[in-house]
NUVOBA-648816 format. One record per residue (C-alpha): residue number from 1; residue in one letter; x, y, z. Coordinates in steps of 0.05 Angstrom, whole numbers, plus 5000, padded with zeros to 4 digits. Layout:
<recs>
<rec num="NUM" residu="A" px="X" py="Y" pz="Z"/>
...
</recs>
This chain:
<recs>
<rec num="1" residu="X" px="1084" py="1032" pz="6314"/>
<rec num="2" residu="X" px="1091" py="0981" pz="6366"/>
<rec num="3" residu="X" px="1160" py="0971" pz="6348"/>
<rec num="4" residu="X" px="1180" py="1041" pz="6366"/>
<rec num="5" residu="X" px="1146" py="1037" pz="6436"/>
<rec num="6" residu="X" px="1190" py="0981" pz="6459"/>
<rec num="7" residu="X" px="1207" py="0987" pz="6533"/>
<rec num="8" residu="X" px="1267" py="0956" pz="6565"/>
<rec num="9" residu="X" px="1261" py="0939" pz="6637"/>
<rec num="10" residu="X" px="1325" py="0942" pz="6682"/>
<rec num="11" residu="X" px="1341" py="0937" pz="6760"/>
<rec num="12" residu="X" px="1396" py="0975" pz="6784"/>
<rec num="13" residu="X" px="1432" py="0969" pz="6850"/>
<rec num="14" residu="X" px="1468" py="1036" pz="6850"/>
<rec num="15" residu="X" px="1521" py="1027" pz="6903"/>
<rec num="16" residu="X" px="1575" py="1070" pz="6929"/>
<rec num="17" residu="X" px="1630" py="1017" pz="6910"/>
<rec num="18" residu="X" px="1594" py="0978" pz="6856"/>
<rec num="19" residu="X" px="1534" py="0983" pz="6809"/>
<rec num="20" residu="X" px="1502" py="0922" pz="6787"/>
<rec num="21" residu="X" px="1448" py="0918" pz="6733"/>
<rec num="22" residu="X" px="1399" py="0860" pz="6718"/>
<rec num="23" residu="X" px="1358" py="0850" pz="6656"/>
<rec num="24" residu="X" px="1313" py="0793" pz="6653"/>
<rec num="25" residu="X" px="1337" py="0769" pz="6721"/>
<rec num="26" residu="X" px="1405" py="0764" pz="6689"/>
<rec num="27" residu="X" px="1466" py="0806" pz="6713"/>
<rec num="28" residu="X" px="1489" py="0847" pz="6654"/>
<rec num="29" residu="X" px="1531" py="0892" pz="6690"/>
<rec num="30" residu="X" px="1573" py="0884" pz="6756"/>
<rec num="31" residu="X" px="1623" py="0940" pz="6757"/>
<rec num="32" residu="X" px="1659" py="0995" pz="6801"/>
<rec num="33" residu="X" px="1620" py="1059" pz="6811"/>
<rec num="34" residu="X" px="1669" py="1100" pz="6779"/>
<rec num="35" residu="X" px="1677" py="1141" pz="6718"/>
<rec num="36" residu="X" px="1737" py="1174" pz="6679"/>
<rec num="37" residu="X" px="1721" py="1244" pz="6651"/>
<rec num="38" residu="X" px="1768" py="1284" pz="6603"/>
<rec num="39" residu="X" px="1779" py="1350" pz="6639"/>
<rec num="40" residu="X" px="1787" py="1386" pz="6574"/>
<rec num="41" residu="X" px="1722" py="1364" pz="6541"/>
<rec num="42" residu="X" px="1686" py="1344" pz="6604"/>
<rec num="43" residu="X" px="1665" py="1281" pz="6564"/>
<rec num="44" residu="X" px="1661" py="1211" pz="6586"/>
<rec num="45" residu="X" px="1728" py="1175" pz="6577"/>
<rec num="46" residu="X" px="1711" py="1107" pz="6610"/>
<rec num="47" residu="X" px="1664" py="1080" pz="6661"/>
<rec num="48" residu="X" px="1664" py="1019" pz="6708"/>
<rec num="49" residu="X" px="1724" py="0973" pz="6704"/>
<rec num="50" residu="X" px="1759" py="1010" pz="6652"/>
<rec num="51" residu="X" px="1756" py="1072" pz="6697"/>
<rec num="52" residu="X" px="1778" py="1033" pz="6757"/>
<rec num="53" residu="X" px="1842" py="1012" pz="6721"/>
<rec num="54" residu="X" px="1858" py="1087" pz="6712"/>
<rec num="55" residu="X" px="1849" py="1105" pz="6787"/>
<rec num="56" residu="X" px="1911" py="1132" pz="6816"/>
<rec num="57" residu="X" px="1944" py="1127" pz="6744"/>
<rec num="58" residu="X" px="1910" py="1189" pz="6716"/>
<rec num="59" residu="X" px="1944" py="1240" pz="6667"/>
<rec num="60" residu="X" px="1927" py="1316" pz="6677"/>
<rec num="61" residu="X" px="1874" py="1308" pz="6622"/>
<rec num="62" residu="X" px="1839" py="1249" pz="6657"/>
<rec num="63" residu="X" px="1803" py="1256" pz="6722"/>
<rec num="64" residu="X" px="1770" py="1192" pz="6756"/>
<rec num="65" residu="X" px="1709" py="1206" pz="6801"/>
<rec num="66" residu="X" px="1666" py="1164" pz="6849"/>
<rec num="67" residu="X" px="1598" py="1196" pz="6838"/>
<rec num="68" residu="X" px="1570" py="1165" pz="6900"/>
<rec num="69" residu="X" px="1593" py="1183" pz="6969"/>
<rec num="70" residu="X" px="1560" py="1149" pz="7034"/>
<rec num="71" residu="X" px="1504" py="1122" pz="6991"/>
<rec num="72" residu="X" px="1484" py="1189" pz="6962"/>
<rec num="73" residu="X" px="1501" py="1223" pz="6898"/>
<rec num="74" residu="X" px="1555" py="1269" pz="6908"/>
<rec num="75" residu="X" px="1569" py="1293" pz="6837"/>
<rec num="76" residu="X" px="1505" py="1298" pz="6793"/>
<rec num="77" residu="X" px="1541" py="1306" pz="6729"/>
<rec num="78" residu="X" px="1587" py="1243" pz="6741"/>
<rec num="79" residu="X" px="1529" py="1201" pz="6765"/>
<rec num="80" residu="X" px="1490" py="1216" pz="6703"/>
<rec num="81" residu="X" px="1549" py="1199" pz="6659"/>
<rec num="82" residu="X" px="1559" py="1134" pz="6699"/>
<rec num="83" residu="X" px="1485" py="1110" pz="6693"/>
<rec num="84" residu="X" px="1481" py="1126" pz="6623"/>
<rec num="85" residu="X" px="1550" py="1093" pz="6610"/>
<rec num="86" residu="X" px="1534" py="1028" pz="6645"/>
<rec num="87" residu="X" px="1463" py="1021" pz="6616"/>
<rec num="88" residu="X" px="1495" py="1032" pz="6546"/>
<rec num="89" residu="X" px="1546" py="0983" pz="6564"/>
<rec num="90" residu="X" px="1490" py="0935" pz="6588"/>
<rec num="91" residu="X" px="1457" py="0938" pz="6519"/>
<rec num="92" residu="X" px="1512" py="0906" pz="6482"/>
<rec num="93" residu="X" px="1505" py="0915" pz="6410"/>
<rec num="94" residu="X" px="1479" py="0982" pz="6384"/>
<rec num="95" residu="X" px="1412" py="0993" pz="6348"/>
<rec num="96" residu="X" px="1391" py="1046" pz="6306"/>
<rec num="97" residu="X" px="1334" py="1070" pz="6357"/>
<rec num="98" residu="X" px="1332" py="1072" pz="6435"/>
<rec num="99" residu="X" px="1281" py="1036" pz="6473"/>
<rec num="100" residu="X" px="1248" py="1073" pz="6532"/>
<rec num="101" residu="X" px="1271" py="1048" pz="6600"/>
<rec num="102" residu="X" px="1232" py="1029" pz="6659"/>
<rec num="103" residu="X" px="1281" py="1026" pz="6718"/>
<rec num="104" residu="X" px="1274" py="1004" pz="6792"/>
<rec num="105" residu="X" px="1338" py="1034" pz="6833"/>
<rec num="106" residu="X" px="1359" py="1014" pz="6902"/>
<rec num="107" residu="X" px="1371" py="1073" pz="6950"/>
<rec num="108" residu="X" px="1393" py="1077" pz="7022"/>
<rec num="109" residu="X" px="1333" py="1078" pz="7074"/>
<rec num="110" residu="X" px="1359" py="1139" pz="7105"/>
<rec num="111" residu="X" px="1359" py="1179" pz="7045"/>
<rec num="112" residu="X" px="1324" py="1252" pz="7048"/>
<rec num="113" residu="X" px="1272" py="1275" pz="6995"/>
<rec num="114" residu="X" px="1331" py="1313" pz="6962"/>
<rec num="115" residu="X" px="1378" py="1253" pz="6953"/>
<rec num="116" residu="X" px="1315" py="1214" pz="6930"/>
<rec num="117" residu="X" px="1305" py="1269" pz="6875"/>
<rec num="118" residu="X" px="1375" py="1268" pz="6859"/>
<rec num="119" residu="X" px="1376" py="1199" pz="6843"/>
<rec num="120" residu="X" px="1308" py="1204" pz="6804"/>
<rec num="121" residu="X" px="1334" py="1265" pz="6764"/>
<rec num="122" residu="X" px="1402" py="1223" pz="6746"/>
<rec num="123" residu="X" px="1364" py="1162" pz="6722"/>
<rec num="124" residu="X" px="1317" py="1206" pz="6684"/>
<rec num="125" residu="X" px="1371" py="1242" pz="6647"/>
<rec num="126" residu="X" px="1408" py="1176" pz="6636"/>
<rec num="127" residu="X" px="1343" py="1152" pz="6596"/>
<rec num="128" residu="X" px="1294" py="1129" pz="6647"/>
<rec num="129" residu="X" px="1223" py="1139" pz="6626"/>
<rec num="130" residu="X" px="1190" py="1106" pz="6688"/>
<rec num="131" residu="X" px="1238" py="1107" pz="6751"/>
<rec num="132" residu="X" px="1217" py="1071" pz="6811"/>
<rec num="133" residu="X" px="1257" py="1069" pz="6876"/>
<rec num="134" residu="X" px="1263" py="1017" pz="6930"/>
<rec num="135" residu="X" px="1297" py="1023" pz="6999"/>
<rec num="136" residu="X" px="1361" py="0978" pz="6998"/>
<rec num="137" residu="X" px="1339" py="0932" pz="7061"/>
<rec num="138" residu="X" px="1274" py="0919" pz="7032"/>
<rec num="139" residu="X" px="1308" py="0901" pz="6968"/>
<rec num="140" residu="X" px="1357" py="0856" pz="7004"/>
<rec num="141" residu="X" px="1301" py="0821" pz="7040"/>
<rec num="142" residu="X" px="1269" py="0807" pz="6974"/>
<rec num="143" residu="X" px="1337" py="0782" pz="6947"/>
<rec num="144" residu="X" px="1347" py="0737" pz="7007"/>
<rec num="145" residu="X" px="1276" py="0710" pz="6992"/>
<rec num="146" residu="X" px="1239" py="0731" pz="7054"/>
<rec num="147" residu="X" px="1165" py="0743" pz="7049"/>
<rec num="148" residu="X" px="1167" py="0817" pz="7066"/>
<rec num="149" residu="X" px="1087" py="0825" pz="7065"/>
<rec num="150" residu="X" px="1076" py="0773" pz="7121"/>
<rec num="151" residu="X" px="1057" py="0795" pz="7190"/>
<rec num="152" residu="X" px="1125" py="0768" pz="7210"/>
<rec num="153" residu="X" px="1187" py="0810" pz="7234"/>
<rec num="154" residu="X" px="1252" py="0802" pz="7199"/>
<rec num="155" residu="X" px="1317" py="0845" pz="7211"/>
<rec num="156" residu="X" px="1362" py="0862" pz="7153"/>
<rec num="157" residu="X" px="1437" py="0888" pz="7164"/>
<rec num="158" residu="X" px="1461" py="0911" pz="7097"/>
<rec num="159" residu="X" px="1537" py="0931" pz="7098"/>
<rec num="160" residu="X" px="1552" py="0966" pz="7034"/>
<rec num="161" residu="X" px="1610" py="1010" pz="7012"/>
<rec num="162" residu="X" px="1582" py="1078" pz="7039"/>
<rec num="163" residu="X" px="1530" py="1064" pz="7092"/>
<rec num="164" residu="X" px="1505" py="1004" pz="7132"/>
<rec num="165" residu="X" px="1430" py="0999" pz="7129"/>
<rec num="166" residu="X" px="1394" py="0966" pz="7187"/>
<rec num="167" residu="X" px="1318" py="0953" pz="7185"/>
<rec num="168" residu="X" px="1261" py="0913" pz="7215"/>
<rec num="169" residu="X" px="1212" py="0893" pz="7162"/>
<rec num="170" residu="X" px="1141" py="0872" pz="7169"/>
<rec num="171" residu="X" px="1075" py="0877" pz="7131"/>
<rec num="172" residu="X" px="1108" py="0904" pz="7068"/>
<rec num="173" residu="X" px="1141" py="0966" pz="7107"/>
<rec num="174" residu="X" px="1199" py="0985" pz="7144"/>
<rec num="175" residu="X" px="1181" py="0988" pz="7220"/>
<rec num="176" residu="X" px="1245" py="1014" pz="7249"/>
<rec num="177" residu="X" px="1304" py="1035" pz="7210"/>
<rec num="178" residu="X" px="1376" py="1055" pz="7226"/>
<rec num="179" residu="X" px="1427" py="1084" pz="7172"/>
<rec num="180" residu="X" px="1497" py="1096" pz="7190"/>
<rec num="181" residu="X" px="1554" py="1124" pz="7147"/>
<rec num="182" residu="X" px="1605" py="1069" pz="7171"/>
<rec num="183" residu="X" px="1617" py="1016" pz="7120"/>
<rec num="184" residu="X" px="1666" py="0983" pz="7072"/>
<rec num="185" residu="X" px="1700" py="1048" pz="7055"/>
<rec num="186" residu="X" px="1714" py="1061" pz="7127"/>
<rec num="187" residu="X" px="1745" py="0994" pz="7136"/>
<rec num="188" residu="X" px="1789" py="1008" pz="7079"/>
<rec num="189" residu="X" px="1807" py="1077" pz="7106"/>
<rec num="190" residu="X" px="1823" py="1040" pz="7174"/>
<rec num="191" residu="X" px="1870" py="0995" pz="7135"/>
<rec num="192" residu="X" px="1904" py="1054" pz="7100"/>
<rec num="193" residu="X" px="1916" py="1092" pz="7163"/>
<rec num="194" residu="X" px="1938" py="1030" pz="7200"/>
<rec num="195" residu="X" px="1992" py="1011" pz="7147"/>
<rec num="196" residu="X" px="2018" py="1082" pz="7150"/>
<rec num="197" residu="X" px="2022" py="1084" pz="7228"/>
<rec num="198" residu="X" px="2046" py="1012" pz="7240"/>
<rec num="199" residu="X" px="2090" py="0999" pz="7179"/>
<rec num="200" residu="X" px="2105" py="1065" pz="7151"/>
<rec num="201" residu="X" px="2083" py="1042" pz="7085"/>
<rec num="202" residu="X" px="2041" py="1082" pz="7037"/>
<rec num="203" residu="X" px="1983" py="1044" pz="7006"/>
<rec num="204" residu="X" px="1926" py="1065" pz="6959"/>
<rec num="205" residu="X" px="1855" py="1050" pz="6959"/>
<rec num="206" residu="X" px="1859" py="0990" pz="6913"/>
<rec num="207" residu="X" px="1914" py="0954" pz="6955"/>
<rec num="208" residu="X" px="1877" py="0964" pz="7021"/>
<rec num="209" residu="X" px="1817" py="0934" pz="6992"/>
<rec num="210" residu="X" px="1861" py="0873" pz="6970"/>
<rec num="211" residu="X" px="1879" py="0873" pz="7042"/>
<rec num="212" residu="X" px="1811" py="0870" pz="7067"/>
<rec num="213" residu="X" px="1793" py="0816" pz="7018"/>
<rec num="214" residu="X" px="1853" py="0772" pz="7031"/>
<rec num="215" residu="X" px="1860" py="0779" pz="7108"/>
<rec num="216" residu="X" px="1801" py="0822" pz="7135"/>
<rec num="217" residu="X" px="1771" py="0793" pz="7198"/>
<rec num="218" residu="X" px="1724" py="0815" pz="7252"/>
<rec num="219" residu="X" px="1756" py="0764" pz="7300"/>
<rec num="220" residu="X" px="1823" py="0751" pz="7329"/>
<rec num="221" residu="X" px="1814" py="0680" pz="7329"/>
<rec num="222" residu="X" px="1788" py="0644" pz="7266"/>
<rec num="223" residu="X" px="1781" py="0564" pz="7254"/>
<rec num="224" residu="X" px="1807" py="0568" pz="7183"/>
<rec num="225" residu="X" px="1854" py="0628" pz="7184"/>
<rec num="226" residu="X" px="1875" py="0657" pz="7120"/>
<rec num="227" residu="X" px="1954" py="0662" pz="7102"/>
<rec num="228" residu="X" px="1988" py="0728" pz="7117"/>
<rec num="229" residu="X" px="1984" py="0775" pz="7055"/>
<rec num="230" residu="X" px="2049" py="0810" pz="7033"/>
<rec num="231" residu="X" px="2038" py="0884" pz="7019"/>
<rec num="232" residu="X" px="2084" py="0922" pz="6972"/>
<rec num="233" residu="X" px="2093" py="0997" pz="6971"/>
<rec num="234" residu="X" px="2137" py="1057" pz="6981"/>
<rec num="235" residu="X" px="2161" py="1073" pz="7051"/>
<rec num="236" residu="X" px="2124" py="1140" pz="7071"/>
<rec num="237" residu="X" px="2190" py="1176" pz="7089"/>
<rec num="238" residu="X" px="2250" py="1148" pz="7045"/>
<rec num="239" residu="X" px="2199" py="1128" pz="6985"/>
<rec num="240" residu="X" px="2241" py="1064" pz="6981"/>
<rec num="241" residu="X" px="2202" py="1000" pz="6964"/>
<rec num="242" residu="X" px="2179" py="0957" pz="7023"/>
<rec num="243" residu="X" px="2147" py="0887" pz="7031"/>
<rec num="244" residu="X" px="2105" py="0879" pz="7093"/>
<rec num="245" residu="X" px="2069" py="0816" pz="7109"/>
<rec num="246" residu="X" px="2004" py="0825" pz="7148"/>
<rec num="247" residu="X" px="1963" py="0776" pz="7187"/>
<rec num="248" residu="X" px="1887" py="0773" pz="7194"/>
<rec num="249" residu="X" px="1895" py="0787" pz="7270"/>
<rec num="250" residu="X" px="1928" py="0855" pz="7256"/>
<rec num="251" residu="X" px="1875" py="0874" pz="7205"/>
<rec num="252" residu="X" px="1822" py="0852" pz="7258"/>
<rec num="253" residu="X" px="1852" py="0903" pz="7311"/>
<rec num="254" residu="X" px="1854" py="0958" pz="7263"/>
<rec num="255" residu="X" px="1779" py="0950" pz="7241"/>
<rec num="256" residu="X" px="1756" py="0941" pz="7309"/>
<rec num="257" residu="X" px="1732" py="1012" pz="7318"/>
<rec num="258" residu="X" px="1689" py="1016" pz="7255"/>
<rec num="259" residu="X" px="1660" py="0943" pz="7269"/>
<rec num="260" residu="X" px="1643" py="0967" pz="7343"/>
<rec num="261" residu="X" px="1604" py="1026" pz="7312"/>
<rec num="262" residu="X" px="1564" py="0974" pz="7270"/>
<rec num="263" residu="X" px="1548" py="0931" pz="7326"/>
<rec num="264" residu="X" px="1523" py="0990" pz="7368"/>
<rec num="265" residu="X" px="1474" py="1012" pz="7307"/>
<rec num="266" residu="X" px="1446" py="0938" pz="7310"/>
<rec num="267" residu="X" px="1437" py="0944" pz="7382"/>
<rec num="268" residu="X" px="1399" py="1014" pz="7372"/>
<rec num="269" residu="X" px="1358" py="0989" pz="7320"/>
<rec num="270" residu="X" px="1334" py="0929" pz="7365"/>
<rec num="271" residu="X" px="1319" py="0975" pz="7424"/>
<rec num="272" residu="X" px="1272" py="1014" pz="7379"/>
<rec num="273" residu="X" px="1240" py="0949" pz="7355"/>
<rec num="274" residu="X" px="1167" py="0935" pz="7384"/>
<rec num="275" residu="X" px="1164" py="0873" pz="7429"/>
<rec num="276" residu="X" px="1124" py="0825" pz="7383"/>
<rec num="277" residu="X" px="1171" py="0840" pz="7323"/>
<rec num="278" residu="X" px="1230" py="0833" pz="7370"/>
<rec num="279" residu="X" px="1209" py="0759" pz="7391"/>
<rec num="280" residu="X" px="1202" py="0745" pz="7316"/>
<rec num="281" residu="X" px="1273" py="0768" pz="7304"/>
<rec num="282" residu="X" px="1297" py="0726" pz="7362"/>
<rec num="283" residu="X" px="1266" py="0667" pz="7329"/>
<rec num="284" residu="X" px="1281" py="0682" pz="7254"/>
<rec num="285" residu="X" px="1352" py="0709" pz="7267"/>
<rec num="286" residu="X" px="1381" py="0771" pz="7230"/>
<rec num="287" residu="X" px="1403" py="0772" pz="7159"/>
<rec num="288" residu="X" px="1469" py="0799" pz="7135"/>
<rec num="289" residu="X" px="1476" py="0823" pz="7065"/>
<rec num="290" residu="X" px="1525" py="0870" pz="7025"/>
<rec num="291" residu="X" px="1599" py="0862" pz="7014"/>
<rec num="292" residu="X" px="1611" py="0874" pz="7091"/>
<rec num="293" residu="X" px="1576" py="0810" pz="7106"/>
<rec num="294" residu="X" px="1638" py="0774" pz="7073"/>
<rec num="295" residu="X" px="1686" py="0794" pz="7132"/>
<rec num="296" residu="X" px="1709" py="0734" pz="7160"/>
<rec num="297" residu="X" px="1677" py="0719" pz="7232"/>
<rec num="298" residu="X" px="1628" py="0779" pz="7227"/>
<rec num="299" residu="X" px="1570" py="0734" pz="7236"/>
<rec num="300" residu="X" px="1596" py="0696" pz="7295"/>
<rec num="301" residu="X" px="1621" py="0759" pz="7328"/>
<rec num="302" residu="X" px="1552" py="0794" pz="7320"/>
<rec num="303" residu="X" px="1519" py="0729" pz="7345"/>
<rec num="304" residu="X" px="1562" py="0722" pz="7409"/>
<rec num="305" residu="X" px="1556" py="0797" pz="7423"/>
<rec num="306" residu="X" px="1482" py="0806" pz="7415"/>
<rec num="307" residu="X" px="1453" py="0735" pz="7427"/>
<rec num="308" residu="X" px="1418" py="0730" pz="7367"/>
<rec num="309" residu="X" px="1435" py="0683" pz="7311"/>
<rec num="310" residu="X" px="1461" py="0720" pz="7250"/>
<rec num="311" residu="X" px="1458" py="0689" pz="7179"/>
<rec num="312" residu="X" px="1499" py="0709" pz="7120"/>
<rec num="313" residu="X" px="1455" py="0715" pz="7057"/>
<rec num="314" residu="X" px="1470" py="0669" pz="6997"/>
<rec num="315" residu="X" px="1515" py="0715" pz="6951"/>
<rec num="316" residu="X" px="1509" py="0776" pz="6998"/>
<rec num="317" residu="X" px="1537" py="0824" pz="6945"/>
<rec num="318" residu="X" px="1479" py="0808" pz="6903"/>
<rec num="319" residu="X" px="1421" py="0809" pz="6950"/>
<rec num="320" residu="X" px="1402" py="0879" pz="6937"/>
<rec num="321" residu="X" px="1409" py="0874" pz="6861"/>
<rec num="322" residu="X" px="1367" py="0811" pz="6859"/>
<rec num="323" residu="X" px="1314" py="0839" pz="6904"/>
<rec num="324" residu="X" px="1308" py="0901" pz="6860"/>
<rec num="325" residu="X" px="1296" py="0853" pz="6802"/>
<rec num="326" residu="X" px="1245" py="0822" pz="6842"/>
<rec num="327" residu="X" px="1211" py="0889" pz="6852"/>
<rec num="328" residu="X" px="1218" py="0901" pz="6779"/>
<rec num="329" residu="X" px="1177" py="0842" pz="6761"/>
<rec num="330" residu="X" px="1125" py="0863" pz="6816"/>
<rec num="331" residu="X" px="1115" py="0935" pz="6806"/>
<rec num="332" residu="X" px="1038" py="0933" pz="6806"/>
<rec num="333" residu="X" px="1040" py="0891" pz="6867"/>
<rec num="334" residu="X" px="1089" py="0923" pz="6914"/>
<rec num="335" residu="X" px="1060" py="0986" pz="6950"/>
<rec num="336" residu="X" px="1129" py="0999" pz="6980"/>
<rec num="337" residu="X" px="1160" py="1021" pz="6916"/>
<rec num="338" residu="X" px="1174" py="1096" pz="6913"/>
<rec num="339" residu="X" px="1152" py="1132" pz="6849"/>
</recs>
C-alpha cells in the first residue's frame, strides 16, 4: 500500500500580489494571487494569470477577488479556492489518486494567532495534511543564503505587495521585528491618485503597476534613468482618450510619502536592536528582498539616509519562496517552523 501513501512536498510563498509554489527546488507556479469566481454557482472560474486577465473586464456573472489583503487572508473561501487551484495547476497531468500534501507556507512576521489559523485552515482545506509555517523575513534570510542559526545579527527588509517586514535575525530566531502595512500596493495606489490629480487621467491597477515597473524610482536623480513611459487612458471628466508621458522623477515624487514611511520603520527597528547585534548589522549590511527591492535607487537612498550599506538580494522576488523551500527540506532541523 506504499503507493497510496505517497506524499507530495511543496513550498508556498503566499503573497498579497503573487503566489509562488516550489516543488523539488523548482518553481512550478509563479502567478498573481487572484481568483475569478462564478457568482451564480460560486465555483472557481479561473485562478492566477487567467484570473488576472479578467480583472477589470468582468461580466456580471464573474467576480475577480484578491483573497489576501495586507499580507493576511481577507476572504477565506477565495483563499482556499486559490490555493487548491494553484496546487492543482502545479501538478500538471491528472492522476487517478491524490497524494497527501506536506506544505511549508510563508506568513507575515506580524501575523496574529487568528491570522495564522486562517492560513492553516485554508491550506488544510486545500489538501494539506502536514502544514508548517515560516515567518517571511526568516524565509527571505534562508533564500538569500544567510546562516540564520549563527550567533550573528542580520537584518532583512522584505517589501512585498501588502506588507513590509523588517526583522533582525540571530541564533535561529527573530530578535526584533517590525511589520507595517505600507508596501507595493500602496505605491500603486499613490500612482493611481497622482495620475488623477496631476493629469486628470483615469488609470487602473494594472496600468499603475506598469508605470511602477517602467519608471518607478526612489530617487529624483539616477545614473541610468529609464525613458519616459506613455500612459494611455480616459480623461476623468470628459472620458476622451488621453496620452500622457510620465518620467521617473515625477513618479519618485508621488511615491515619496510611502517610501518615507518604510524608511521610518527601518529606523524604528534599528532603535529596538540590542547593541551587539546592531554592530553586526553595521558590519554585514542590511538585505532588501521582495518586489519593492526592485524600485530603482531604493538601496542607495536607504544607504545614504541610514548610514548602513543596503544590499539587494539576487532575485529578490524569489527570496521568500526559495527560503521556504530550504525550510521544507530541513523540517526536522529548524525549530523556528510553526506547526
